[in-house]
Structure formats: C-alpha cells, structure tokens
N, C-alpha and C positions, 0 to 999 in steps of 0.2 A: 524446402523449407530448413531453415538455419537452426542449430539445436540451441534451446533455449538457455537462458543464462540460469546457474545454479542459487537459487535464494536459500539454502541452506544458514545463512548468514543471519537472515528474518527469523530463524524458529523460537529462538530466545526472547527476541521481542513479542513475538504472538504468543508464545506461552506463558508470558508473564501478563497481558492482557486477558488471556485466558484466565488467569489465576485473579483479575482485580475483576472481570465480568462474575466469576462465584464469589467475589466476595461483597460486590454490588448487589446480587442475590440476597445473600444472607443479610447483608443491610436492608433490605427492604421488607423480607421476612421479620426479621426484628423489628420492623417499624423505626429505624433511626430516622432521624432530623434530615427534613427535605435538602437543606442547603449541602450538608456532609456526602450526601448521596450523587447532589451536583456536582461537587467538587470531583469526585472519583470518575463519574461519565465522562465529564470534561479531561480529564488526565486519561483516560482509556483513548477519548477520540483523538487526542494529541499524538498518542503512541502509537493510533493506527494510521495518522498522516504521516509520523516519520517510517513506517514501514512500505506506506506507497510513494513516498521520495525516494527513499531507498531504491525501492525495485526501479521506478521511473529510471532513475540514474543508472542504473544496471543494464535496464534494457537500452539506454541511450550511448550508452558507454559500449556495449557489446551487439545486441542485434543492429540496432540502426547505422554503427559505424561500418558494420560487416556489407549491409544494405548499400550504403554510400559506396563503398569502395567499390564494389561489384559495378560491373558494368549492365546490369539487369535494370535499365528505368522502371520495369514495373515494379519489380520486388522493392527498388527505391521510392517509387509513388505510393507503393502500399504501406511503406513504413511511416511515412511523412504522414498519411492520411489516420494510420491508426493512433500516432501521437497527437495529434489534433483531436480527434474523437474523443481521446480519453481525456485530455485537457479540458474540452467541452464539458464532458460529466463532471469533474473536479470542481465547476465551477456554476454548477447549474444546483 
C-alpha cells in the first residue's frame, strides 16, 4: 500500500474551522439571531468543502498517479473505485 499523502497543509484550515464551530456554539448559547448563526454555519461548510477538495486533489496527484504509473492492474482499479465511491458520497 502506498504511503498516504501528508495533509499537514490542511491543519491550519481545520483549526480555523474548529474555532468557527466554537464561535457558533457560543452564538447559540447567547441566543444570537438565527440568520447570523446560519451565515457562520455556511462559512464552516464552505471551509470544509475546501479541505475536502484539497485532500482529493492531493490524493489524485499522489496516490492515484502512483497507482496509474504502476503495472498493478488491481491497484489501479482499486484507486479508481475509491475515487468513484467518494465522489458519489459527495453528491448524495
């Protein structure tokens, strides 16, 4: 099995999301206006989508490329299947 890509560049984004979530919790505890809370949750969702997209890009350019360059048909098929399964989950 190939070595997974390092996703350390996503940690800063995820820490920012973590802070945003703590902020939303405080907003709810302080009974803030619904639309303000929703605006923040949408920002969190967008930030998480960006993390997902970056991790998928890393996967495609490292793990999938490595599998495609190999002569291992089973490994190639598995990588294609993995990507298709994840993409189908994104769309549901």
